[in-house]
C-alpha positions as CSV (number, residue, x, y, z in Angstrom):
1,M,0.0,-0.1,0.0
2,N,1.7,3.4,-0.5
3,Y,1.9,6.5,1.4
4,A,-1.7,7.8,-0.1
5,N,-3.5,4.8,0.6
6,L,-2.3,4.9,3.9
7,R,-3.3,8.0,4.4
8,D,-6.4,7.8,3.0
9,R,-7.5,5.8,5.0
10,Y,-6.3,6.6,8.3
11,V,-8.7,9.9,7.5
12,Q,-11.6,7.6,6.9
13,D,-11.5,5.8,9.8
14,A,-10.6,8.9,12.2
15,V,-13.8,10.6,10.7
16,S,-15.1,7.2,11.1
17,T,-15.2,6.9,14.5
18,A,-14.9,10.2,16.0
19,S,-17.4,11.3,17.9
20,P,-19.9,14.4,17.4
21,A,-17.7,17.3,19.1
22,T,-14.9,15.8,17.7
23,L,-15.9,16.0,14.2
24,L,-17.6,19.3,14.3
25,I,-14.0,20.5,15.8
26,M,-12.0,18.5,12.4
27,L,-14.5,20.6,10.6
28,Y,-13.5,23.9,11.8
29,D,-10.3,23.1,11.8
30,R,-10.4,21.8,8.0
31,L,-12.5,25.0,7.0
32,V,-10.0,27.6,8.4
33,L,-6.8,25.7,6.4
34,D,-9.4,25.4,3.1
35,L,-9.8,29.7,3.8
36,L,-5.8,30.2,4.6
37,R,-4.7,27.9,1.3
38,A,-7.5,29.5,-0.7
39,E,-6.0,33.1,0.2
40,A,-2.5,32.1,-0.5
41,A,-3.2,30.8,-3.9
42,L,-5.3,33.6,-5.0
43,A,-2.5,35.7,-4.2
44,E,0.3,33.6,-6.2
45,G,-2.5,33.9,-8.7
46,K,-3.1,30.6,-8.7
47,R,-7.0,30.3,-8.9
48,D,-7.5,27.3,-9.8
49,A,-5.4,26.2,-6.6
50,A,-8.3,28.9,-5.2
51,N,-10.8,27.2,-6.3
52,E,-10.5,23.9,-5.2
53,Q,-9.7,25.3,-1.6
54,L,-13.2,27.2,-2.0
55,N,-15.3,24.3,-3.0
56,H,-14.1,22.0,-0.4
57,A,-14.4,25.5,2.5
58,Q,-18.1,25.4,0.7
59,D,-18.7,21.6,1.4
60,I,-17.8,22.1,4.8
61,V,-20.8,25.1,5.1
62,S,-22.8,23.3,3.3
63,E,-22.5,20.1,5.9
64,L,-22.2,22.7,8.8
65,A,-25.4,24.0,8.1
66,A,-27.5,20.2,7.4
67,T,-26.2,18.7,11.2
68,L,-27.0,22.2,12.9
69,D,-30.1,21.3,15.1
70,L,-31.8,24.2,14.9
71,D,-34.0,24.1,17.7
72,A,-31.8,22.2,20.3
73,W,-30.5,25.4,21.4
74,D,-31.4,30.0,21.1
75,G,-28.6,30.6,19.1
76,A,-28.8,27.9,16.6
77,R,-30.9,30.2,13.6
78,Q,-28.4,32.8,14.0
79,L,-25.9,30.4,13.6
80,M,-27.4,29.1,10.4
81,S,-27.3,32.5,9.5
82,V,-24.0,32.6,9.7
83,Y,-23.7,29.5,7.8
84,T,-26.0,30.8,4.9
85,F,-23.6,34.5,4.8
86,L,-20.8,31.7,4.5
87,A,-21.6,30.1,1.9
88,T,-22.8,32.9,0.1
89,S,-19.8,34.7,0.2
90,L,-17.7,31.9,-0.3
91,V,-19.8,31.5,-4.2
92,E,-19.2,35.4,-4.3
93,A,-15.0,34.9,-3.7
94,N,-14.5,32.3,-5.7
95,V,-16.1,33.7,-9.0
96,E,-14.8,37.3,-8.2
97,G,-10.9,35.5,-7.2
98,D,-11.1,37.6,-3.7
99,A,-8.8,36.9,-1.8
100,T,-10.3,39.9,0.2
101,K,-13.3,38.1,0.7
102,V,-12.0,34.9,1.6
103,A,-10.0,36.7,4.4
104,A,-13.0,37.9,5.9
105,C,-14.4,34.7,5.9
106,R,-11.6,33.6,8.1
107,E,-12.0,36.0,10.4
108,L,-16.0,35.4,10.6
109,V,-14.7,31.8,10.7
110,E,-12.0,31.4,12.9
111,P,-13.7,33.1,16.7
112,L,-16.7,29.9,15.9
113,Q,-13.8,27.8,15.1
114,E,-12.1,28.4,18.9
115,A,-15.6,29.0,20.7
116,W,-16.8,25.2,19.2
117,Q,-13.1,24.3,21.0
118,Q,-13.9,25.6,24.5
119,A,-17.4,24.3,24.5
120,A,-16.0,21.0,23.5
121,R,-13.6,20.9,26.4
122,Q,-15.9,21.7,28.7
123,V,-17.9,19.5,28.1
124,A,-15.8,17.0,28.2
125,E,-14.6,17.2,31.6
126,A,-17.7,17.9,33.1
127,E,-19.2,15.8,31.4
128,P,-16.4,13.0,30.1
129,E,-20.0,10.7,29.1
130,R,-22.2,13.4,28.1
131,S,-22.6,13.5,24.0
132,F,-21.5,16.4,22.2
133,G,-24.9,15.9,20.5
134,E,-27.2,17.5,23.2
135,L,-25.7,20.9,22.5
136,G,-27.3,21.0,18.5
137,V,-24.6,18.6,16.9
138,A,-26.1,16.1,15.2
């Protein structure tokens, strides 16, 4: 088995065995990485590379929106509005090749990433057996 196959298998195993909280953190981490890579690609004039990263970022935002339980907590509808805004902005940034819009999206996502990481740590420390699904994540 070559390195690429081993890596793919590792990633599949990590995703398939991860808790909902871990999956959420993984999605946010990759979203930020995609946005950083897209910014860099646009700065270097590499529209094809930026397109690939932005399309993946859009897929992540779609997954975050699809798994958000709107009835689980009071802030869920506002978070869905953020996801809707991000989806639209990422499409615009991709079509226009606008690194500034990508940066604005990243600046919006990073505090959310940090907040979910902190929430996951707090839940794990306070109630190790508690499911993250109880916090509105499917």
